N, C-alpha and C positions, 0 to 999 in steps of 0.2 A: 238345357244347360249348354250343350255343345254349340247350338246355334248362337247363344248369347256370347260364348267365348270367341266365336268367329266374327260376329258383327261388331262387338264393342271396340276391338282394336282398330277396325276399319273406320268406325265413326270418330275415334280419337284422332286418327291420321287426317281425316277430312277436316276436322275442326282446327287442328294445328296448321294445316295448309291454308285454311281460309283466313286465320287470324295472325299467323306467325311466319312459317316457312313452308314452301311447297314440297312436302314429303309424301303426300298421298299419291300423286301421279308417279313420282319417281320410284317409289318403293312398292306400290300396290299394283300398278298397271304395266310396269316394265316387262313383267313376265308374259304379257299378252302380245308383245310385239312380233315374236317369231311366228306364233299361230296366225296372227293377222296377215303377215307377209305371205305365208303359205296359202292362205285362203285367197288373197288377191292374185297371187301367181296362178293358182288353180283356175280361177275364173277367167283370167286372160288366156290361159292355155286352151280353154274350151272353144275359143273362137277358131273357125276354120280358115279365116282370111289372114294370111301372114301380114299384110299391110295394116289390118286392123289391130293385130297384136302389137306391132311396132308402134303404132300411133298411141295406143292406150299406155304402153310402157313409157313412151317418151313424155306423154302428158303428165303421168304420175311423177316421173323423174324431174321434169321441169319445175313442178311446184315445190320440190324439196331443195332445189339448188339455192334459192334466196335464203332459206332458213339455215342451210349448211354454212353459207358465207357469213350470215349474221352471227351464228354461234362461234365461228372461227375468229372473227374480227373483233368481237366485243371484248372489253377489258375483263380480266379475271375478277370474279367476285370474292374469291378466297385467296388472300395474299399470304399464303404459307411461306413463300420465299422471303418476305419481309420479316415474318416471325422467326424463321430459321436463322436469318442473318443477325437479328437482334439477340437471340439466345447464344449464338456462337460468339458474339462480342462480349456478352455480359456474364454468362454463367461461369462460375468457378469450378475447379476440378473436384472440390468436395461438396459442391451444391447438388441438389436434386431438382429435377424437372418433372412435375406431375402433369400428366395429360388427362383432362377430364372434359368430355367422355373419352373412353379408351381408344376409339377408332381415329382420334386425332393423330395417332402415331403413323397411320398409313400415308397421309400426304407429306408429313415430315420425313419419313423414310424415303419417299419417292424423290424428294429434292436431293438427298444424298449428302448434304452438308453435315459435317461432324459437329455434334453438340457436346461441349465439355460436361462433366458431371454424370450422374446416374439419371437415366430417363425412366420414369415409372408411370405406366398407364393406370388410371384409376377407374374402376376398382381393381381390375386385373387385366392382363393382356387381352387384346381383341382377338376373337369374339368372346364376349363375356357370357356365354350361354349357361355356364354352371353357377353363376353368381346370383344369389337371391336378393333382388332389390327392385325398386320401381322401374317399370318400363314406360317411360314418359313419352318417347317418340314413336311407340308402336313397333319397335324392332328389338327382339330379345337378344340380338347380338351386341347391342349397345345399352347397357343397363346403368341406371343412375344409383345413387346411394341415399339412404335415409339419414336424418340428422344424427342418429346414434352411430351409424356406420361412419359418417364423416368425422365424428369425434374420435372414433377408434383409429382412423387413419392419421388424424392430426397428432395423436398421442403415441403413435407407433414408435417404439424404441429405435427402429432402424433409421428414423429421420432425425434423431436427437443430435447426431454428430454433424449434420449438414448446416453450415453457416446460413444458407439461404435455401428456401423451398420456393421454386418458381412455379406458380399455379397457372397453367395454360387452360383456358376454358373456351368453349365454342357454343354459341346459341344457348347461353346460360338461362335465358328465359324459358327454354323448353326443358333442358336437362337438369337444371338446378334453379327452379323458379324462386325458391325461398333463400337462395344463397347459402345453403347449408355448409358446403365445403369452405367458402371464404370465412364464414362465421366461426367454424371450428378451428381453422388455422389462426384466426385473429385472437382466439382465447389463449393460445400457447406461443404465439409469435407476434412480431410487430410488422404490420403491413406497410409496404412501400408504394410508390406511385404506379398506377396501372398504365399500360400501353395498349392501344387498341388499333386493330385493322379490320374495319367493318364489324362483323359479329364475332371476331376472334380477339381475345385479349389475354394479357399475361400480367400477373401481379407477383412481385417478390415478397416473401414473408421471411423476415430476418429473425435469427435466434435471439432470444432475450438474454 
């Protein structure tokens, strides 16, 4: 049973990476980088020839330089700056901004632009380790919600006084493949036009 619990999440991440977004390498293998660097450094240090050590180190470093430049120069794939600017222009003081999944709050906070209204991570502030819900991306710190939980959030009395609920979603094909949260909000509110920036989108839901 323990082996199954360890293998199944890794298989899910591999399938998501193959068909949707590359989360397997980033979240599963990143922990191996430091041990790998230490092993490489240890192998280089075993050489008795100083010139050989310098040549091996230079050869490894040279191969990393083009990749480092390519990463630094390529355009951003996540336009959180555009989303933040849009929310700052359009969100009212009594509105609510729902961030789903919850870790979307991290890049928005990093931008530092003030967003009017109340910002609410769904289902709860990141990391969502104590919340019981579907773990669709293989990471328990970012939990999704069931259709029943989405309906509970949509009918939450704390949102009744908000003229508009702005639902910010990211990679909804992974975190909310059945659109449970938009469907739940659409039952109690009127949906407005969606704005998209790559796999990030925001939809206003107006009070009826």
